[in-house]
Each structure stands twice: as C-alpha cells, then as structure tokens.
C-alpha positions in Angstrom: 246.8 -109.7 120.1 244.7 -109.7 116.9 244.0 -113.4 117.1 243.0 -112.9 120.8 240.6 -110.2 119.8 239.1 -112.3 117.1 238.6 -115.2 119.5 237.0 -112.9 122.0 234.5 -111.8 119.4 233.2 -115.3 119.2 232.5 -115.5 122.9 229.1 -114.5 124.1 230.1 -112.5 127.2 226.5 -112.2 128.3 226.5 -115.9 129.2 227.6 -116.0 132.8 230.6 -118.3 133.3 229.9 -119.8 136.7 233.0 -122.1 136.4 235.2 -119.0 136.0 233.6 -117.3 139.0 234.3 -120.4 141.1 237.9 -120.6 139.8 238.5 -116.9 140.7 237.1 -117.6 144.2 239.3 -120.6 144.6 242.3 -118.6 143.5 241.6 -115.7 145.9 240.4 -117.6 148.9 241.8 -121.2 148.7 245.2 -120.8 146.9 246.2 -117.2 147.5 249.8 -118.1 147.0 249.0 -118.4 143.2 247.3 -115.0 142.9 250.3 -112.7 142.4 249.2 -111.8 138.8 245.8 -110.5 139.9 246.8 -108.9 143.2 248.6 -105.6 142.3 250.4 -103.5 144.8 249.7 -101.6 147.0 247.0 -104.0 148.1 248.2 -105.9 151.2 248.1 -109.6 150.5 246.7 -110.2 154.1 243.5 -108.4 153.1 242.8 -110.9 150.4 244.1 -114.0 152.1 242.7 -113.6 155.6 240.2 -110.7 155.8 237.2 -109.1 154.2 234.3 -110.2 152.0 233.9 -111.0 148.3 231.1 -109.2 146.5 229.8 -110.7 143.3 227.5 -108.7 141.0 224.9 -110.7 139.1 221.9 -109.5 137.0 219.0 -111.1 138.9 217.6 -113.5 141.5 217.7 -116.5 139.2 221.5 -116.1 138.6 222.1 -115.5 142.3 220.2 -118.7 143.2 222.1 -120.7 140.5 225.5 -119.6 141.8 224.4 -120.0 145.5 223.4 -123.6 144.7 226.7 -124.3 143.0 228.8 -122.9 145.9 226.8 -124.4 148.7 227.0 -127.8 146.9 230.8 -127.4 146.4 233.1 -129.4 148.7 235.2 -126.3 149.3 232.7 -123.4 149.5 229.9 -125.5 151.0 231.9 -125.7 154.2 229.9 -123.3 156.5 232.8 -123.0 158.9 235.0 -121.4 156.3 232.5 -119.6 154.0 229.1 -118.0 154.3 227.2 -117.7 151.0 224.8 -114.7 151.4 222.4 -113.0 149.0 221.3 -109.4 148.5 218.1 -108.8 146.5 215.2 -106.5 146.9 212.7 -109.4 147.3 214.6 -110.8 150.3 213.6 -110.0 153.8 215.5 -107.2 155.7 216.7 -109.9 158.2 218.3 -111.9 155.4 220.0 -108.9 153.8 221.4 -107.7 157.2 223.5 -110.8 157.3 225.8 -109.3 154.7 226.8 -106.6 157.2 227.5 -109.0 160.1 231.1 -109.5 161.0 232.1 -113.2 160.7 234.1 -115.1 163.2 237.8 -115.5 162.5 238.5 -117.9 159.7 235.1 -117.5 158.1 234.7 -115.4 154.9 231.5 -113.9 153.4 230.8 -114.4 149.7 227.9 -112.0 148.9 225.9 -112.5 145.8 224.1 -109.3 144.8 222.3 -107.4 142.1 222.8 -103.7 141.5 221.1 -103.1 144.8 224.7 -103.2 146.2 225.9 -100.8 143.6 224.8 -97.5 145.2 222.1 -98.3 147.8 224.3 -100.0 150.4 227.9 -100.1 151.4 229.4 -103.2 152.9 232.5 -102.0 154.7 234.7 -105.1 154.6 234.5 -105.9 150.9 238.1 -106.4 149.5 237.2 -107.9 146.2 234.4 -107.3 143.6 233.7 -109.9 140.9 231.5 -108.1 138.3 229.5 -109.9 135.6 228.8 -106.4 134.1 225.2 -107.4 133.6 222.0 -105.8 134.9 218.3 -106.5 134.6 216.3 -103.5 133.4 212.7 -102.9 132.7 212.3 -102.4 128.9 209.3 -102.1 126.6 208.5 -105.3 124.7 207.6 -103.9 121.3 205.8 -107.2 120.5 203.3 -106.9 123.3 203.6 -103.2 124.4 204.2 -104.5 127.9 207.2 -104.1 130.2 209.6 -106.9 130.5 212.9 -107.6 132.4 215.8 -107.7 130.0 219.3 -108.7 130.9 221.8 -106.2 129.3 225.2 -104.6 129.9 225.3 -102.0 132.7 226.6 -98.6 131.8 230.3 -97.7 132.1 229.4 -95.4 135.0 227.7 -98.3 136.8 230.7 -100.6 136.1 233.0 -97.9 137.7 230.6 -97.6 140.7 230.7 -101.4 141.2 234.5 -101.5 141.1 234.5 -98.8 143.8 232.6 -101.0 146.2 235.9 -102.8 146.9 237.7 -99.7 147.9 235.4 -97.7 150.1 237.1 -98.1 153.5 240.2 -100.2 152.5 242.2 -101.1 149.4 240.6 -103.7 147.1 240.5 -105.2 143.7 237.9 -105.8 141.0 237.8 -108.8 138.7 235.6 -108.0 135.6 234.1 -110.9 133.7 233.9 -108.9 130.4 236.5 -107.6 128.0 237.8 -104.1 127.3 236.2 -104.4 123.9 232.7 -104.6 125.6 233.6 -101.6 127.8 234.8 -99.5 124.9 232.3 -100.5 122.1 229.2 -102.0 123.7 228.5 -100.4 127.1 226.8 -97.0 127.2 228.3 -94.1 129.1 225.2 -93.7 131.2 222.0 -95.8 131.7 219.0 -94.8 129.4 216.5 -92.8 131.4 213.5 -95.0 132.4 211.0 -92.7 130.8 212.6 -93.4 127.5 212.8 -97.2 127.7 209.6 -98.4 129.5 205.9 -98.5 128.6 204.3 -95.4 130.1 200.9 -96.9 131.1 201.8 -97.1 134.8 203.4 -93.7 134.8 200.3 -92.1 133.2 198.0 -93.9 135.6 200.1 -92.5 138.5 199.9 -89.0 137.1 196.2 -89.1 136.6 195.5 -90.8 140.0 197.3 -88.1 142.1 196.1 -85.2 140.0 199.5 -83.8 139.0 198.1 -82.5 135.7 194.9 -82.5 133.6 196.9 -83.7 130.6 199.7 -86.4 130.8 201.3 -85.3 127.6 201.9 -81.7 128.8 203.2 -82.9 132.2 205.6 -85.6 130.8 207.1 -83.3 128.1 208.3 -81.0 130.9 210.7 -83.8 132.2 214.5 -83.0 131.8 214.7 -86.1 129.4 211.1 -86.5 128.2 209.7 -89.5 126.5 208.6 -89.5 122.8 205.1 -88.1 122.3 204.2 -91.2 120.4 205.0 -93.3 123.5 202.6 -91.2 125.6 199.8 -91.4 123.0 200.2 -95.2 122.8 200.0 -95.5 126.6 196.9 -93.4 126.8 195.2 -95.3 124.0 195.9 -98.6 125.7 194.6 -97.3 129.0 191.4 -96.3 127.3 191.1 -99.7 125.5 191.4 -101.7 128.7 188.9 -99.6 130.5 191.2 -97.8 132.9 190.6 -94.2 131.8 188.1 -92.1 129.9 188.3 -88.6 128.5 186.3 -85.7 129.8 187.1 -83.2 127.1 191.0 -83.1 127.0 191.2 -84.3 130.6 192.0 -87.9 131.4 189.9 -89.5 134.2 190.2 -92.8 136.0 187.4 -95.4 135.8 186.8 -97.6 139.0 189.0 -100.3 137.5 191.7 -97.7 136.7 191.7 -96.5 140.4 192.8 -100.0 141.5 195.2 -100.5 138.6 196.9 -97.3 139.6 197.7 -98.8 143.0 199.6 -101.9 141.8 203.0 -101.8 140.1 202.3 -104.2 137.2 201.4 -103.7 133.6 197.7 -102.7 133.3 196.8 -105.9 131.3 198.3 -108.2 133.9 196.7 -106.1 136.6 193.3 -106.4 135.0 193.7 -110.1 134.6 194.7 -110.5 138.3 191.7 -108.5 139.5 189.2 -110.4 137.3 190.8 -113.7 138.5 190.1 -112.7 142.1 186.6 -111.5 141.4 185.6 -114.7 139.6 187.4 -116.9 142.1 189.9 -118.6 139.8 193.0 -116.9 141.3 195.4 -119.9 141.3 195.7 -120.4 137.5 195.4 -116.7 136.8 198.4 -116.0 139.1 200.4 -118.6 137.1 199.4 -117.1 133.8 200.2 -113.5 134.8 203.5 -114.6 136.3 204.5 -116.5 133.2 203.8 -113.5 131.0 206.2 -111.4 133.1 208.9 -114.2 133.3 211.0 -116.3 131.0 209.5 -119.4 129.3 209.8 -122.5 131.5 210.5 -124.6 128.4 214.2 -125.1 127.8 215.5 -125.3 124.2 218.2 -128.0 123.6 219.8 -128.1 120.2 221.4 -131.5 120.8 218.1 -133.0 122.2 215.5 -131.0 120.3 213.4 -134.1 119.5 213.5 -135.4 123.1 212.7 -131.9 124.4 209.7 -131.5 122.1 208.4 -134.9 123.1 208.7 -134.1 126.8 207.0 -130.7 126.3 204.2 -132.3 124.4 203.0 -134.1 127.6 202.0 -130.7 129.0 200.1 -129.3 126.0 196.6 -128.1 126.5 194.5 -128.6 123.3 193.4 -125.0 122.8 195.4 -122.7 125.1 199.1 -121.9 125.4 198.4 -120.2 128.7 196.7 -123.3 130.2 199.7 -125.3 128.9 201.9 -123.2 131.3 199.4 -124.0 134.1 199.8 -127.7 133.4 203.6 -127.3 133.6 203.3 -125.4 136.9 200.9 -128.0 138.5 203.2 -130.9 137.5 206.3 -129.2 138.8 204.5 -128.4 142.1 203.5 -132.1 142.5 207.1 -133.1 141.9 208.3 -130.7 144.6 206.1 -132.6 147.1 208.9 -135.2 147.1 211.6 -132.6 147.8 213.6 -130.0 145.9 216.0 -132.7 144.5 212.9 -134.4 142.9 211.9 -131.0 141.5 215.4 -130.7 139.8 215.1 -134.2 138.4 211.7 -133.4 137.1 213.0 -130.3 135.3 215.9 -132.2 133.8 213.7 -135.1 132.6 211.2 -132.8 131.0 213.7 -130.2 129.7 212.3 -127.4 131.8 214.0 -124.3 133.1 213.9 -124.5 136.9 215.1 -120.9 137.2 212.1 -119.7 135.2 209.7 -121.8 137.3 211.2 -120.2 140.4 210.7 -116.7 138.8 207.0 -117.7 138.3 206.8 -118.7 141.9 208.2 -115.4 143.1 205.9 -113.5 140.8 202.9 -115.5 142.1 203.8 -114.5 145.7 204.2 -110.9 144.7 200.9 -110.7 142.8 198.8 -112.3 145.6 200.4 -109.7 148.0 199.3 -106.9 145.6 195.8 -108.2 145.4 195.6 -108.3 149.2 197.0 -104.7 149.3 194.1 -103.4 147.2 191.5 -105.5 149.0 190.6 -108.1 146.4 191.7 -111.0 148.6 191.9 -111.3 152.3 195.5 -110.6 153.3 195.4 -112.8 156.4 194.5 -115.8 154.4 197.8 -115.6 152.5 200.0 -114.3 155.3 203.4 -115.7 155.0 204.9 -118.0 157.5 208.7 -117.9 157.9 208.9 -121.6 157.3 206.5 -121.6 154.4 208.0 -122.9 151.1 206.7 -123.1 147.6 204.7 -126.2 148.2 202.8 -124.8 151.2 202.1 -121.5 149.4 200.8 -123.3 146.3 198.4 -125.5 148.3 197.2 -122.4 150.3 196.3 -120.6 147.1 194.8 -123.7 145.3 192.5 -124.5 148.2 191.5 -120.9 149.1 187.9 -119.5 148.7 189.3 -117.3 145.9 189.9 -120.4 143.8 186.5 -122.1 144.0 186.3 -121.9 140.2 189.9 -122.8 139.6 189.1 -125.8 137.4 186.6 -124.0 135.2 188.5 -123.8 131.9 185.9 -121.7 130.1 186.0 -119.2 132.9 189.8 -119.2 132.9 189.9 -118.5 129.2 187.4 -115.7 129.6 189.5 -114.0 132.4 192.7 -114.5 130.4 191.0 -112.9 127.4 189.9 -110.0 129.7 193.6 -109.3 130.3 194.7 -109.9 126.7 192.1 -107.6 125.2 192.1 -106.0 122.6 194.4 -108.7 121.3 192.0 -111.0 119.4 192.2 -112.4 115.8 189.5 -113.9 113.6 190.0 -117.4 112.1 188.3 -117.9 108.7 187.8 -121.5 107.8 188.0 -122.5 104.1 184.7 -124.4 104.6 183.4 -127.5 102.8 185.6 -130.6 102.8 188.8 -128.5 102.1 191.9 -129.7 104.0 193.3 -126.2 103.9 194.1 -124.4 107.2 192.1 -121.5 108.5 193.4 -118.0 107.8 193.7 -115.4 110.6 193.0 -111.8 110.6 193.5 -109.1 113.2 191.1 -106.4 112.2 192.1 -106.0 108.5 195.6 -107.3 108.9 196.5 -110.9 107.7 198.4 -112.6 110.5 199.8 -116.1 111.1 200.0 -118.3 114.2 203.5 -119.0 115.3 204.7 -122.6 115.2 205.2 -122.6 119.0 201.5 -122.2 119.6 199.3 -125.2 120.4 196.8 -123.8 117.9 199.3 -123.8 115.0 198.2 -125.9 112.0 194.9 -126.9 113.6 192.5 -127.6 110.8 189.5 -127.4 113.0 189.1 -124.9 115.8 186.6 -125.0 118.6 186.2 -121.3 118.2 186.8 -118.9 115.3 188.2 -116.3 117.7 191.8 -116.4 119.0 193.2 -114.3 121.8 196.9 -113.7 121.7 199.7 -112.1 123.8 202.3 -111.2 121.2 202.2 -109.9 117.7 205.5 -109.5 115.9 206.9 -109.3 112.4 209.6 -111.2 110.7 209.0 -112.4 107.1 205.3 -112.4 108.2 203.2 -111.0 111.0 203.0 -113.7 113.7 200.9 -114.3 116.8 202.3 -116.3 119.6 200.9 -117.4 123.0 197.3 -117.9 121.9 194.1 -119.3 123.2 190.7 -120.0 121.7 188.1 -117.6 122.9 184.3 -118.2 123.0 182.0 -115.5 121.6 180.5 -114.7 125.0 183.9 -113.6 126.2 184.2 -111.1 123.4 180.8 -109.7 124.3 181.3 -109.6 128.0 184.9 -108.2 128.0 185.0 -106.2 124.7 185.0 -102.4 124.8 181.8 -101.5 122.9 178.8 -103.4 121.6 176.2 -102.6 119.0 173.1 -104.6 118.1 172.1 -104.5 114.4 168.5 -105.7 114.5 167.9 -105.8 110.7 171.2 -107.5 109.9 170.8 -109.8 112.9 174.4 -109.0 114.0 176.2 -107.9 117.1 179.3 -105.7 116.4 181.9 -105.6 119.1 184.5 -102.8 119.0 183.4 -101.8 115.4 185.0 -104.9 113.7 184.1 -108.1 115.5 180.9 -109.4 113.9 178.8 -112.1 115.6 175.7 -113.3 113.7 172.8 -113.6 116.2 169.1 -113.0 116.3 168.0 -109.6 117.4 166.5 -110.9 120.7 169.8 -112.7 121.4 171.8 -109.5 120.7 169.6 -107.5 123.1 170.0 -110.3 125.7 173.8 -110.2 125.3 173.8 -106.5 125.7 171.8 -106.7 128.9 174.0 -109.4 130.2 177.0 -107.3 129.4 175.5 -104.3 131.2 174.7 -106.5 134.2 178.3 -107.8 134.3 179.7 -104.3 134.0 177.4 -103.1 136.8 178.5 -105.9 139.0 182.2 -105.3 138.3 181.7 -101.6 139.0 180.1 -102.4 142.4 182.8 -105.0 143.2 185.6 -102.7 142.3 184.1 -99.8 144.3 183.9 -102.1 147.3 180.2 -103.0 147.6 179.8 -106.2 149.4 179.0 -108.3 146.3 182.5 -109.6 145.5 182.1 -112.4 147.9 178.9 -113.6 146.1 176.7 -112.0 148.8 173.6 -110.2 147.5 171.0 -111.5 145.1 172.2 -109.5 142.1 175.9 -110.4 142.7 175.1 -114.0 143.2 173.0 -114.1 140.0 175.6 -112.5 137.9 178.6 -114.6 139.3 176.6 -117.7 138.6 176.0 -116.4 135.0 179.7 -115.9 134.4 180.6 -119.4 135.6 180.0 -120.4 132.1 180.7 -124.1 131.8 181.5 -125.4 135.2 178.0 -126.7 135.9 178.2 -125.0 139.3 174.8 -123.4 140.0 171.8 -124.8 138.2 170.5 -121.3 137.5 173.7 -120.1 135.9 174.0 -123.3 133.9 170.4 -122.9 132.5 171.0 -119.3 131.5 174.3 -119.9 129.8 173.0 -123.0 128.0 170.2 -120.9 126.6 172.7 -118.3 125.4 174.9 -121.0 123.8 171.8 -122.5 121.9 170.9 -119.1 120.6 174.5 -118.5 119.3 174.7 -121.9 117.8 171.5 -121.3 115.8 172.8 -118.1 114.2 
C-alpha cells in the first residue's frame, strides 16, 4: 500500500488520461463480461450492458473535442450504428445539446462528453455510468496581468459528489473517478471558492455602477455574505479609471462613454477596449486574434525531446517587433492550411509544433468577440450572421474581407490599437549609447524590469522604438515582462491618460512619467491632435454617425490615425509632418 501511494504521488492526475477513458468505455460497453470488479451489486448488469448512457465530465471544450475526435476515429466507438458521441457545452447550440436527451434506437448507446454544465444545470435521465475527470475550468485572477483567465483545477468535493449522483437520479448507476482518494482527501476543497474572492472585480464594479445599485462600489460589495478583499475592490476601481472607463464625482463612481459600452460586454476591460478600438479603426481581424490569444492558451507547444526543432519551427512565424503580431502570423498560416481540409490543419500543427486545441480556442473566442461587438453596435450584426454550414475558414474570410477590416494590414495602426488595450503597461528602453554592444535596460516607471526570453524583443541591441508595451509583468529572481511590442511615441500621446506640455523644457509628459522631448509647437500640436481623437472617439462611442468615416471631422481624424498605411494623402501628409517634428527633438 505504501509503495502504491508513493507511486501515485509521482503521477500528475491533472493530465487527462484519454487512453484510460477509452479502456473504461471498452470494458463497460464492449466487453461487459469482464467488468465484474467495477460493477458492484445491486446494479443490474443489464443496465450497463444494454441500456443507458455514459456521461463523461471533462474540464473544457478543448478536452471535449480531443476525446470526441479520438472516439469518432476509433474502429469501435466510431461506429455510428452502435455509439453516438455527443457534446454538452455552453457554447453549443440548443439543438446540439438537445441530442443528449433523445432516446436512441435499440442497440445504440450515447456517450455524452460534458463540462460541469451537466453537474447541476441539467439531468439526463438514462445515465447509468459517470466517468469523472474531477477537473473544472474556473475564472481566476491572473496576478501577472490583473486580468481574468480560465484555469483548469480540481473541482470541490461537493461538486465531485454531485457529479457521481448524475448516474443515480432515476435508476441505479456507477461512477468511475479518474483521481485518487489522496486527491479527494488532501487536495480538493470542501466547497468551491466564491467567485467574488477569486476573480478580478472590474466587470463586477462596472455592472454595479452601470445599473446604479450604489454610489460606492466598496460599500456595496462589502455587504456581500462572503465579501472580496478591500484591496481587490480598490485595485479594480484604479484600473477602471486608468483605462478611461470611469471617473470620480466626489466619492461617487461615474461611467465614461467608453465605460458604458464596456459594461455591456462580459470580457476584461482591457480586452474590451482593444476590441472597440479595433472596430472603430477598421482593423478588426487581427485585433480579434490578439484579444482571443490573450484569453486563451499559447498556440506554441513545448516539446522537451524536440526543443530545438520546435524553436526552429516557431521562428518562422516571428514578427520582428511584436509578440502579438507573431500570434497573428500563426493564426493566418493555420487558416491557410485549413483551406486544404482539417486533416491538413492537423498536419500543419504537428509540423510546426503548434497546439491545435489552443488555436481552436482562439477561433471560438474570435466568434464570441465579434458577436459582442455586434451586440453593442460597433459592427453590423447581419454582416457576421452565422450560417449553420459555416466553418472556421468561411468565418475567417468573412472577417478578413469585411469593411471593418479595411486597415487590417496597417501594422503601425495595429500596434497602436493593441497598446490602447495594454495601457498603462508600458516600459522605457534606455540605450547605452555610443558604440557600446551592451543591451538596453528597461524601466517601468522607477522599477528596473527585464524582457522575458520568450519575447521577440529579448536581447535586441537596437530597437525601433524606446517604448515597449507589455501584457504581463511577473517576478521570479527578477521582474520580467512578457508578450511585448514596440510602441511609437504617437501611440503614447494618443492613448495615454493625461498629457502636459512643458514649453520651456521642450517636453511632453504623459501620465506624469513618460517624457518625450519635442518642440513646444509640436507638443501643442500633439495635444490638439489628442483632443481631436478623444472628441472623435467620444462621438463614435455615443453613436454619432462618424464611426463609418462619414462626416468631415470623422473622416479627417480617421485618416490621421491611419498612421503608416499610406491610405489617404491628407492623413499621410499630417502624420509625416508629426514624425519629422519628433525625429528632430
């Protein structure tokens, strides 16, 4: 027993053993005469051998798809006359989910792959066996970024008990648990952690302010039965103010026009702001991909045995200055491969050491985000209306060729919009100067930081810009920045929070710490340009018919923000003039 326990401690039970699941199904459904050890009385053997469905609990859609593909590709379980492989997930259509409740013809068994949606929300009457991975995907706060992220973790003991009970609602059943008693007794919590205590509170605070529940979010939230920490509420309100979603009228929190729209979409405020700006400036395709990648797993697979090959394969996608546009390169290449069929997509991922499950998560998030933009009126919903036969390729092409992606190839604009979402995450690169071969040093306000080795900007001796936007800041032996892009000064001025022009010192100060050396006239011009951009965005967000480019003022400003595309002679002249002034600082 002791040796067995020690051996189990070496096993990572969070890694789903798909082979084991398939073996259990084979034992229950194909060779029931061998299942005496796992079929205790008083369960009638006929219920397992001839009747009822099998319900398998998995943490998320990616795992469901993986097991579905394995089973449908199996000689045994791929036989549609004997087995129906069905899925239950909140993103699936009601019609697809209803199939789990349909009674099958005699001789055909349902194998239902589900997340915790089947734990309490629905009851499938004919389930005779539950196979439980014990895992669940929960929204947690990512302390590196302050954003919410989906994390795979153990469910609570109460949830595991609830799952087991799904097999015994209307008839006897059994539950096969893919985790040890040690995990149950020493790892699982008794109850799930309340959401208010484990997620970022920006969306919660926006909701409270938007519906007018209280003048003060802190007072309101502290009345909850299991309230969040005061520090978490303060952090959320500070971030909402920094991104321009709220302002304070005395002690009362008020929504800005941007905040009114962010309150309507269930995504982190930074991603929501990035998506809105992507739609406004007509570069929605790549911005959908970037926002989706920031809320999903990395598409790059890490292979210990083939690390050199994987690194070489990944290098082919690298963008010279932006980790975010690197992900866009991966997505575009994967989409092209899919034009030749799903099997070619799988081969492409295998060849380039990419995680196809993560890429499908990005696809799902892109669909969800375009629906949210349509819901709040920033894109025309009819243009992206889903066809039942529409797949990934058709949807990708529809977005790429839409009028909301006219500036989709404008990298300077893309970097500016990405920065608008990342803000206030920006670091300053200080070059050693002269003929020194030393690398630049990086500073976030007064804090010395380092670029992570995974970034395309790592160990670059010469940077095109001295400003670096970043998604994550985290501490190990040093404070590292990962997921970075180089940011042009105009993006800092256009999308920073506050701007001051120091005429005598010939400087522009953004947010009290970002110093840009420019002539006084240039500083004033920048401030006026920023005010014009803010006015335009305010009118767009409030629904004035400028967002389509109609109206002289809107057209003039949109041309001005199309920074390096060369589209619009007037816009190009204006920006070229600004660039010359900055270069002669």
